[in-house]
C-alpha positions in Angstrom: 49.6 8.7 -1.5 52.1 5.9 -1.0 54.9 6.5 1.4 58.0 8.0 -0.2 61.5 6.6 0.5 64.2 9.1 1.5 67.9 8.3 1.3 69.8 10.3 3.9 73.5 10.2 3.1 76.1 11.1 5.7 79.7 10.1 6.3 80.2 7.9 9.3 78.7 6.7 12.6 81.9 7.0 14.6 84.8 9.5 14.7 87.3 8.4 17.4 89.6 11.2 16.4 86.9 13.8 16.8 84.2 12.8 19.3 82.9 16.2 19.9 82.4 16.7 16.2 80.7 13.4 15.9 78.3 14.4 18.7 77.5 17.7 16.9 76.8 15.9 13.6 74.7 13.3 15.4 72.5 16.0 16.9 71.9 17.5 13.4 71.3 14.1 11.8 68.9 13.0 14.5 66.9 16.2 14.1 66.7 15.7 10.4 65.6 12.1 10.8 62.9 13.1 13.3 61.4 15.6 10.9 61.5 13.2 8.0 59.9 10.3 9.8 57.2 12.6 11.3 56.3 13.7 7.7 55.9 10.0 6.8 59.1 9.4 4.8 60.5 5.8 4.9 64.1 6.7 5.6 67.3 4.8 4.6 70.3 6.2 6.5 73.6 5.5 4.8 77.0 6.2 6.4 78.9 6.3 3.2 82.4 6.1 4.7 81.5 3.0 6.6 80.1 1.1 3.7 81.2 0.1 0.1 80.2 2.6 -2.5 77.6 0.2 -3.9 75.5 0.7 -0.7 75.2 4.4 -1.3 74.4 3.8 -5.0 71.7 1.3 -4.2 70.1 3.6 -1.6 70.0 6.4 -4.1 68.6 4.2 -6.9 65.7 3.1 -4.8 64.9 6.5 -3.2 62.2 8.9 -4.2 64.4 11.7 -2.8 67.9 12.1 -1.4 69.4 14.3 1.3 73.2 14.9 1.6 74.1 15.8 5.2 77.0 17.8 6.6 80.5 16.8 7.5 84.1 17.2 6.6 85.4 19.3 3.7 85.3 17.8 0.3 88.7 16.5 -0.6 90.3 19.3 -2.8 91.5 16.7 -5.3 87.9 16.6 -6.6 87.8 20.3 -7.4 91.4 21.2 -8.1 91.9 23.0 -4.8 95.1 23.4 -2.7 96.1 20.4 -0.5 97.2 22.7 2.3 94.8 25.4 3.5 93.7 26.8 6.9 91.6 24.4 8.9 91.9 21.7 6.2 91.4 18.9 8.7 90.4 15.4 7.9 89.0 14.3 4.5 86.8 11.4 3.5 87.6 10.7 -0.2 85.7 7.4 -0.4 82.5 9.1 0.8 83.2 12.0 -1.5 83.3 9.6 -4.5 80.0 8.1 -3.4 78.3 11.4 -2.8 79.5 13.0 -6.0 78.2 9.9 -7.8 74.9 10.3 -6.0 74.5 13.9 -7.2 75.1 12.9 -10.8 72.8 9.9 -10.5 70.0 12.2 -9.2 70.6 14.7 -12.0 70.3 11.9 -14.7 67.2 10.3 -13.0 65.5 13.5 -12.0 65.4 12.4 -8.3 64.9 15.3 -6.0 68.0 16.1 -4.0 68.7 18.4 -1.0 72.2 19.1 0.1 72.9 20.7 3.6 76.1 22.5 4.3 78.8 20.1 3.0 75.9 18.7 0.8 75.7 22.0 -1.0 79.4 22.0 -1.6 79.3 18.4 -2.9 76.6 19.4 -5.3 78.7 22.2 -6.7 81.8 20.1 -7.0 79.9 17.2 -8.6 78.7 19.5 -11.3 82.2 21.0 -12.0 82.2 23.9 -9.6 85.0 25.0 -7.3 85.2 26.1 -3.6 86.8 28.9 -1.6 89.3 26.9 0.5 89.0 29.2 3.5 86.7 32.2 3.7 88.3 35.5 4.6 85.0 36.1 6.5 85.0 32.8 8.3 84.2 34.5 11.6 80.9 35.5 10.2 80.0 31.9 9.2 81.4 29.8 12.1 81.8 30.5 15.8 84.2 28.9 18.3 83.4 27.6 21.8 80.2 26.2 23.2 78.1 27.3 20.3 79.8 26.6 16.9 77.0 28.2 14.9 77.0 31.8 13.6 73.6 33.4 13.2 72.6 35.7 10.4 69.9 36.3 7.8 70.1 35.5 4.1 68.9 37.4 1.1 66.9 35.3 -1.4 67.8 35.6 -5.0 64.8 35.1 -7.2 61.8 33.0 -6.0 63.3 29.6 -6.3 63.0 28.8 -2.6 59.8 30.7 -1.8 57.9 29.8 0.3 60.1 27.0 1.8 62.7 29.6 3.1 61.6 32.6 5.0 64.3 35.3 4.6 63.0 37.0 7.8 64.2 34.1 9.9 67.7 34.0 11.4 69.7 30.9 10.2 72.5 29.0 11.8 75.6 28.1 9.9 79.0 26.6 10.7 81.4 26.5 7.7 84.7 27.9 6.5 84.4 27.1 2.8 81.9 28.3 0.2 81.0 28.2 -3.4 83.5 29.9 -5.7 82.8 29.0 -9.3 79.3 27.6 -9.9 78.8 24.1 -11.2 77.1 23.5 -14.5 73.4 24.4 -14.5 73.4 25.8 -11.0 71.9 29.1 -10.0 72.4 31.2 -6.8 69.2 31.2 -4.7 70.4 33.0 -1.6 73.4 35.0 -0.3 74.7 36.2 3.0 75.5 39.9 3.6 79.1 39.4 2.7 78.2 37.9 -0.7 78.8 34.2 0.2 76.5 31.9 -1.6 74.0 30.5 0.9 71.8 28.4 -1.4 71.8 26.9 -4.9 69.2 25.4 -7.2 69.6 23.7 -10.5 68.1 25.4 -13.6 66.2 22.3 -14.7 66.6 19.5 -12.2 65.0 19.3 -8.7 68.4 19.8 -7.0 68.8 22.2 -4.1 71.7 23.1 -1.9 71.5 25.0 1.5 74.7 26.2 3.1 73.3 26.9 6.5 71.9 24.3 8.9 68.1 24.2 8.8 68.4 20.8 10.6 69.7 22.4 13.8 67.6 20.9 16.6 66.4 24.3 17.6 65.2 25.2 14.1 64.4 21.9 12.3 60.7 22.1 12.8 60.4 25.6 11.4 63.2 25.6 8.8 63.9 22.0 7.7 60.3 20.7 7.6 59.3 23.1 4.7 62.3 22.0 2.7 61.3 18.4 3.2 57.8 19.3 2.2 59.3 20.8 -1.0 61.2 17.5 -1.6 57.9 15.6 -1.2 56.1 17.8 -3.7 59.0 17.5 -6.2 59.0 13.7 -5.7 55.2 13.5 -6.3 55.5 15.7 -9.4 58.2 13.4 -10.8 56.0 10.3 -10.1 53.2 11.6 -12.3 55.2 13.3 -15.0 
């Protein structure tokens, strides 16, 4: 099989205003890239806030599959949310535009897409969904201090993610927002114990969103690699269809 090209879209390579956050995201991104390259993907890494939107669009157009990585909250102007909410923080509207466009381009072209954490929320917003601005159960989904990641198990809904996700495994998550109203064509594929949507799939397109962080360096080999294998199979199926 010819090598497949994977577009990995994130936000930026530097955050002078938030260096610790940058370091955390770099560790997640580096683990994802390590797994992808080990599987044989040719990887295009695109920091969408650092580049004109055409660069993201070009990478998506040439890719056999796309991954949307984590980062800042989606700007509420794109989903009709409040401008002032707890832990609202910094937004990246230029990258939001590029990533929302990427989701829609993948839907039209049938390009396999995997969204991680923020990536799931971008998928939902791009398809007309809304978000919970700040979870009343944030403490169950994000920790403070040396380890920002809450740990819990998810309950799979249906068989959409089987066998790529093993519900018996503990997952790590770090988020304070979540899916509220589902976007068009999206189905819930996993939930947390408090009902928060932890995974989405599209009813007809190869689009998947995962709210937790399978790309955490301590879990990437066991949890992200099967999801990347799934992307590879989806890409191969598209190439022969």
